[in-house]
C-alpha positions in Angstrom: 83.3 71.6 114.1 83.5 72.7 110.4 81.7 75.2 107.9 79.5 74.8 105.6 80.8 76.6 101.8 77.3 77.8 100.4 78.3 80.4 97.5 76.1 83.6 97.5 73.3 84.0 95.1 73.4 79.8 95.1 70.0 77.7 95.7 70.2 76.3 99.3 70.4 72.1 98.8 68.2 69.3 100.7 69.4 66.9 102.6 72.8 67.3 101.6 75.6 70.5 101.6 77.8 72.2 98.1 81.1 71.6 100.2 82.1 71.9 103.4 85.6 73.2 105.2 87.2 71.2 108.2 90.4 71.0 110.2 91.1 67.8 112.8 91.5 64.6 113.0 90.2 62.8 109.3 88.6 59.5 109.1 88.0 57.4 106.6 85.7 55.7 105.6 85.8 52.4 103.6 82.8 51.5 101.4 80.0 49.9 104.2 76.8 47.9 102.5 73.6 46.9 104.2 74.7 44.0 105.8 75.0 43.5 109.3 78.1 43.2 111.8 78.5 39.3 110.5 78.3 40.0 107.0 75.0 39.0 106.4 71.9 39.9 104.8 68.9 40.6 106.9 67.4 42.6 104.0 66.9 42.7 100.0 64.6 46.6 100.5 66.4 48.7 99.6 65.4 51.7 102.4 66.7 49.3 104.8 70.0 48.2 103.6 70.3 52.1 103.6 69.8 52.0 107.2 71.9 49.7 107.8 74.5 50.9 105.4 74.4 54.1 107.3 74.6 52.3 111.1 77.9 50.4 110.2 79.5 54.3 109.0 78.5 54.7 112.3 80.2 52.2 113.9 83.2 52.6 111.8 82.8 56.0 112.9 82.9 55.0 116.8 86.1 53.0 116.6 87.4 56.2 115.2 86.1 58.7 117.6 84.0 59.9 115.6 80.4 61.1 115.7 78.0 61.2 112.0 78.2 65.0 113.6 82.3 64.7 112.4 80.5 63.7 109.0 81.9 66.1 106.1 81.6 63.9 102.7 79.5 60.5 101.7 79.4 59.2 98.5 76.7 57.0 98.0 77.0 54.4 95.4 73.4 52.6 94.6 72.3 49.9 91.8 68.9 50.9 90.7 68.4 55.1 89.8 64.5 54.8 90.3 64.4 52.6 93.1 66.5 55.7 94.8 64.3 58.1 93.4 61.1 56.1 94.4 61.8 56.2 97.5 63.3 59.6 99.4 60.8 59.9 101.9 62.1 56.8 103.4 66.1 57.6 102.5 65.3 60.8 104.1 63.9 59.0 107.4 66.2 56.9 108.3 68.7 58.8 107.1 67.8 61.4 110.0 66.8 58.5 112.2 70.4 57.5 112.0 73.1 60.6 110.7 70.9 63.3 112.4 70.7 66.8 111.2 73.5 66.8 109.2 74.7 67.3 105.7 77.7 66.8 105.2 78.6 67.0 100.6 77.9 64.7 99.0 77.6 62.5 95.7 75.5 59.2 94.4 75.9 57.7 91.6 74.2 55.3 90.4 76.9 51.9 89.3 76.1 48.7 86.5 77.0 46.7 90.5 78.5 46.5 93.2 81.0 43.3 94.8 78.4 41.7 96.7 75.6 40.6 95.0 72.6 41.0 97.0 73.9 44.8 98.3 72.1 47.7 96.9 73.4 50.3 98.3 77.1 51.4 99.0 78.3 54.4 101.1 82.2 55.9 101.7 82.2 58.2 104.3 84.8 61.1 105.4 84.4 62.4 108.6 86.9 65.3 111.1 87.2 65.3 114.5 88.4 68.7 115.4 90.9 70.0 117.3 
């Protein structure tokens, strides 16, 4: 699988890893947003868009023979930092429901806008399937 990199003496991160070391076949997942497979939004709710986005990431991973346990890195782009922070509990529940207890290296950024006007979140991921 992969190894979590946690420098000695550092506080343990919650919900992500500071670093991940892996070896194997790499799967790159382009930015996914909270619409369904027909490119239609079913909701404007932030947590529900995150849930759908994570499902989309998992669907792309599956096409490459990977699963959530293979994710080594994720970058989250959202349009409203306050909305993100106000929904941490719901985001955590949606994450665990779709991704499970797999905690890759992560970055989270607020952006001015995403290409799709209704999109509130975009997530890019990298996974490594062990040799």
